[in-house]
C-alpha positions in Angstrom: 2.8 8.4 11.8 5.1 6.7 14.3 4.9 9.7 16.7 8.7 10.2 16.3 9.4 6.4 16.5 10.6 4.2 13.7 7.9 2.5 11.6 8.5 -1.2 10.8 7.3 -3.0 7.7 6.8 -0.1 5.3 6.9 -0.9 1.6 9.4 1.2 -0.4 9.6 1.7 -4.1 12.4 3.7 -5.8 12.8 5.0 -9.3 14.8 7.8 -11.1 13.4 11.3 -10.5 11.3 12.6 -13.4 13.0 15.3 -15.4 16.5 14.5 -14.1 17.6 12.0 -16.7 15.0 9.6 -15.6 11.4 9.4 -16.9 8.3 8.1 -15.3 8.0 4.4 -16.2 5.0 2.7 -17.8 3.9 -0.5 -16.1 5.6 -2.5 -18.8 8.9 -0.6 -18.2 8.5 -1.2 -14.5 8.1 -4.9 -15.0 11.2 -4.9 -17.3 13.2 -3.0 -14.7 12.0 -5.3 -11.9 13.0 -8.4 -14.0 16.6 -7.1 -14.3 16.9 -5.7 -10.8 16.8 -2.0 -11.8 13.6 -1.3 -10.0 14.0 -1.2 -6.2 11.3 -2.7 -4.0 12.1 -3.3 -0.3 10.7 -3.1 3.2 11.9 -1.2 6.2 13.6 -3.4 8.8 12.7 -3.9 12.5 14.2 -0.5 13.4 12.4 1.3 10.6 15.6 1.6 8.6 16.3 1.0 4.9 19.4 1.0 2.7 19.5 1.0 -1.1 22.9 0.4 -2.7 24.4 0.4 -6.2 22.5 3.5 -7.5 23.7 5.6 -10.4 24.4 9.3 -9.7 21.2 11.4 -10.0 18.0 12.2 -8.2 15.3 9.7 -7.2 11.7 9.4 -6.0 11.0 7.1 -3.1 7.4 6.0 -2.6 6.7 4.7 0.9 3.5 3.3 2.4 1.7 0.5 4.1 0.4 -2.6 2.3 -2.8 -4.6 2.7 -2.6 -6.1 6.2 0.4 -3.9 7.1 0.7 -0.6 8.9 -2.2 1.9 8.2 0.1 4.4 6.5 -0.9 6.6 3.5 1.4 6.2 0.5 3.7 9.2 0.2 6.1 10.2 -2.6 9.3 11.8 -1.5 11.0 13.6 -4.4 14.5 15.1 -5.1 16.5 12.5 -3.1 20.1 12.6 -4.3 21.9 9.3 -4.7 24.4 9.0 -1.9 22.1 10.7 0.7 22.3 9.3 4.2 20.5 9.9 7.4 17.2 10.7 5.7 14.2 11.0 8.0 11.0 10.5 6.1 7.8 11.4 8.0 4.8 9.3 7.0 1.2 10.2 7.5 -1.5 7.9 9.0 -3.7 6.3 6.4 -7.4 7.0 6.2 -10.0 4.3 5.5 -13.2 3.6 3.7 -15.7 1.3 5.3 -19.0 0.0 4.0 -21.1 -2.9 3.0 -21.8 -4.8 -0.2 -25.3 -6.1 -0.6 -27.5 -7.8 -3.2 -30.8 -6.3 -4.5 -32.6 -7.6 -1.4 -30.2 -5.9 1.0 -28.5 -9.1 2.1 -24.7 -8.8 2.7 -22.4 -10.5 0.1 -19.3 -12.3 1.3 -15.9 -12.4 -0.5 -16.4 -9.4 -2.7 -13.1 -7.7 -3.6 -13.4 -3.9 -3.1 -10.6 -1.8 -4.5 -10.2 1.9 -3.9 -8.3 3.9 -6.5 -6.9 7.4 -5.9 -5.1 9.0 -8.8 -3.4 12.4 -8.8 -0.2 14.0 -9.9 1.5 13.5 -6.4 2.0 9.9 -5.4 0.8 8.4 -8.6 -1.9 5.8 -9.1 -2.7 4.3 -5.6 -4.9 1.3 -5.2 -5.8 -0.5 -2.0 -8.1 -3.5 -1.7 -10.3 -5.0 1.0 -12.6 -8.1 1.0 -16.1 -8.2 2.4 -16.8 -10.5 5.3 -19.8 -12.9 5.7 -22.0 -9.9 6.6 -20.9 -7.9 3.5 -18.9 -5.4 5.5 -15.5 -4.3 4.0 -12.7 -2.0 5.2 -9.9 -0.5 3.1 -7.0 1.1 5.0 -3.9 3.1 4.1 -5.7 5.6 2.0 -4.6 9.2 1.3 -7.0 12.1 1.7 -9.2 12.9 -1.2 -11.8 11.1 -3.3 -11.5 7.5 -4.5 -13.2 5.3 -7.1 -14.4 2.0 -5.6 -14.6 -1.1 -7.7 -16.5 -4.1 -6.2 -16.0 -7.5 -7.9 -17.9 -10.7 -7.2 -16.5 -13.8 -8.9 -18.3 -17.1 -9.4 -16.4 -19.5 -11.5 -15.9 -17.8 -14.9 -18.6 -15.3 -14.3 -17.9 -11.9 -12.7 -20.1 -9.0 -11.6 -18.5 -5.6 -11.3 -19.8 -2.3 -10.1 -18.0 1.0 -9.6 -18.8 3.9 -7.3 -16.9 7.2 -8.0 -16.1 10.2 -5.8 -16.0 8.4 -2.4 -14.1 10.5 0.1 -11.4 8.8 2.3 -12.8 8.6 5.8 -16.3 7.5 4.6 -17.7 4.8 6.9 -21.2 4.0 5.6 -20.6 3.3 1.9 -23.3 1.0 0.5 -22.6 -0.9 -2.7 -25.4 -2.9 -4.4 -24.2 -5.7 -6.5 -26.3 -8.4 -8.3 -25.3 -11.9 -7.0 -27.5 -13.8 -9.5 -25.6 -15.8 -12.1 -27.3 -17.6 -14.9 -26.2 -21.0 -16.1 -26.6 -23.3 -19.1 -27.3 -26.9 -18.6 -28.1 -29.8 -20.9 -27.4 -33.3 -21.9 -25.0 -34.5 -24.6 -25.8 -37.7 -26.5 
């Protein structure tokens, strides 16, 4: 990704390698690990370096990737990293994007709609990235891996929420149209 140069501000997540004494964690287990400092989350420094200390002997998986607003890098899972390894050089891939527009039934762009892209496969795990539509309804989601994604558009108004999903959207798509109803009903009255 960095054309041989270090990449700054990459999010890193470390866990024990599956099948080597460590098991894949459920979200609840990950939250528990995080609470007690056993789940490692960090960012690469200004020189693209990272250091993780205090590990138990064994093999680990390291997930690296950009974050919303950060470098447009696809999340990548590096497996079989032995505790004690030094001088690792992990090569990241540029992220792809999905662009499109969220409109109401009349074709008018809807602002502030949260659009989440989800890619789920056996390599790299469940990956979600989110973008928000602008005043014209246009959204952009970056840092995606190649393949198809499910999009979930959510419009919130007070306690009411409208949600629509669109499946099988390839990364790299740039004219995705999502139609979402923006009409919310209300109840009003008078108390005596």
